[in-house]
N, C-alpha and C positions, 0 to 999 in steps of 0.2 A: 229505643225508637230507631227504626231503620230509615236510611236516607232514600228519598225518592226524587223524581224529577218534578214533583208538584211544587210550584212557587207559593210559599206561605205569605211572604211580605214582598211587595213589588213597589219600588219607588222610581219614578221617572220624571226627570226635569224639575226636581224639587228646589224651590227658592224661598228663602225666608229672610226678611229684612226687619230691622228695628230702627225706630227714629233715634237720632243722636240726642244727647241731652239739651243741645241748643236748638234743635229742630231745623238745622240747616241742611244736613245731608243724611240720608238713611245709611245705616251700617248693614252691610250684607253679611249675614251669618252663614247662610248656605246658598250656593249658586250651582244650579244645574246638576244636582246630585242624582245619580242613577245607581240602583242597588236591587238585586234579586236575592232573596234568602229562601232556600228550599227547605222543605220539611226535614227535620233531623239535623240540620246544620247548626254548628256552634259558631257564633260570630262575636268577635271582639272589636270594639271601636277604640283606636289608639290615636293619640295626637296631643299636642301641647294645649295648655289651658287657653280657652277662648277660640278653639278652632271649629266648634259647632257640634261636638259629640252629644251634649245634653240637649241642644236644640233639635237635633235629629230624633233622639229618643222621645222627647216631648211631643214632637210632631206625629210620630207613629202612634203615640198613646192618646192623641187628640187633646193634648194639654197645651199645645202651641198652634196658633193660627198660621197657616202657610200663605205665601203670596201667590205662588203659582206652582204647577206641577201636579202629579198624581201620586197618591199613596193608596195601596189596597192591601188589606189583610184578609187572607182567605177569600179573596174576590169581593170583599165588602169595604166600605169606607172605614177609617178609624173611628168616626163618630158612631156608626152602626155597631161596630165591635164593642166599643166602650159602653154604649147604652145597653147592650145585651150581656154585659159583664163576662165577656169571653176571655179576658186577660186582665192582669193587674200590673202595677208598677211599684217597686220599692225604691224609695229615694236614698241617695248616698248618705245624707246627713240624718242622724237619729233625732227627728224633730218631736217625738212623742215623750221623750224622757229627758230629765235634767242632765 
């Protein structure tokens, strides 16, 4: 696949929070994330446990509700892409086998 200037995934101002277990204060998982991934690019997300890597991927795959910001995949919302079955996700843990 050749690399072009076309942005495949665009993320602007993405914020995701989770309520804490006591319901006192929200935990900010992602704050003001901006990212453009162009066609043909290979991207790795690196960081320590709990820094938001999985939350970001789940948001792009429409498996995680976002609080604010914009995600577009090929100019469409993650929900539109998911419903049209244009991509899939493979989870890190093998949950189908013993």
